[in-house]
N, C-alpha and C positions, 0 to 999 in steps of 0.2 A: 361480324361473323355470325353464322347460324348458331342457334342455341338449342341444345337437346335437353329436355327435362321430362322425366317419366317416360322415357323411351320414344319420345316424339319431338319433332321440330316445333318450336313455339316462337311467337314474336317476343322479342326481348323488351320488356317495359322499362328497363333500367338504362340510364344515360351515364356513361363514364365521362367525368369532367377532368380536363387537364388542370394542372395546378394553377394556371393563370386564367382559366376560363371563368366568366361570371357564373354565380350560382343562381339558378332560377328560383323564384319564390315558391313554386309548387313542383310536384313531380318526383319520381324516383330517381335519385342520383347516387353514384358512388364515386369516391375520391381516393387518392393515394393516402397511404398512412402519413406521409409527410404533411399533406394538406390537412388531414384530419387532426393531427396534433396541433397545427398552427391555428386552425379555425374551429376547433371542437365545439365550443359553446355556441357560436353563430350557426354552425351547421345543424346542431341539435335543436336550436330555437326555431328553425323553420317549421317544425312540427310534422314534417313529411318523413316517410321511411328513408333511411340513410344506409349506405353501404360503404365498405372500405375494401380497397384492392391492396393485397400484400404481395410484395416481391418475394422471391424464394428465400432471400436472406432475412426477411422480416418474419419473426416467429409468433406463434399464438400468444405467449405471455405479453407481448407488446400491446395487445388490445384486450387482454383478458378481462379487466374490470369493466370495460365498456361493452362487452359482448351483449348484455341485455338491451342495450340501446340501439343495436344494429339489426337490420333486416336482411342484409346480404354481406357476405365476405367472399371476395373473389381472390383465389390464390393462383399466382403465376407459376407456370412450369416453363422456364426458359429453354429447357432441353429435356428430352425424355430421360436423360441420365441423372437428372437432379431430383432426388427423392425427398427433399425437405418438406415439400407440400403435403406428403402423406402424413407426416408427423404433425404438421400444423392442423390438418383436418381432424385427426384423432383427438388431439388436445382440445381443439375448439368444441367438439361434440361431447367428449367424455369428462374433461376436467372443468371446462368453463360453461358447459351446458348450453351451447349455442343451438337455437332452434330454427333459425332462419335459413335462407338459401345459401348453400355452400357451393360455390362455382369454381370449377377447374378451367383455367384459361391458359393459352399458350400452346405448347407442344403436347397436345392431348392425343395419344395414340390409341387405336382400337385395342391393342394388346394390354393396355393398362387401365382401361375404363372399369372393368369389373373390380379390380383391386381398389381403384379410386372410390368407387361406390361403397365398397365395404369399409373404407376408412371414413366415410361420412359425406362425400360429395354427392349432391343430388342434381346438379346441373353441369353441363359441359359445353364450352364453346368449341366448335369443330371447324375444320378448314373449309368444308363445303358440304352441301346437302347430300352429296353422293356417299358420304361417310355414315349416314344414318343407319343403313341396313347392316353395315359391319358392326356398329355400336350395339344395335339390338341383338345381333348374334353373339357378341362378346358377353353381354349381360346374361344370356341364357345358357352358355356353354357348361357351366358347373352348377349343380344343384345341392351338393353336400360339401361342407367345409370342415376342416379340422380346427381352425382357429376361431375363437369368438371375435366379433367385430361390432362396429356401431350399427350395422344393418339388422341386428336382432335375429339373424338366422341361427337356428339351433345347431351347435357344433356336433360333429359325428360322435364324439365321446358320449354326449348326453343322449343322442338318438339310440346308441347301443345299449345304454343303461335302461332306457325306457322299454326297448324291445326285449331285453333280457328279463325285466321285471314282469312283462306281459306273458312270457312263455311259461 
């Protein structure tokens, strides 16, 4: 699937491995949480960047202590109605301090991309390249927000205080 990062289509350097696929000696790979748990030490011993793919039912605390060892976490959205991935993203960024790529995969809709970004996602697998323009437009639709989030945009309440203090 095409990958959107920083508002543009990029080549995906990561390879997702099935649970029964051999692990290459080199290269960027990501595995399921099940496989990560079963082969954690061997996967980390490769010395190459490693990622984990979480199902929507697998929550941030399940990899919390290993977050500093991971370069990618891909969070599945099996349906647009499943919001658990938003919580997982916020927890990974805010509680566990995850600094790597946080990727939304699955049912990623244009209408949800801005909120996903505000929760900490910085990469999105999309159904096709034609969706790129819609994603760009979605990211630019709003410029002021009421809620603080992981994207470090200044909330409206702070902007009001600064403006009042300057007057």
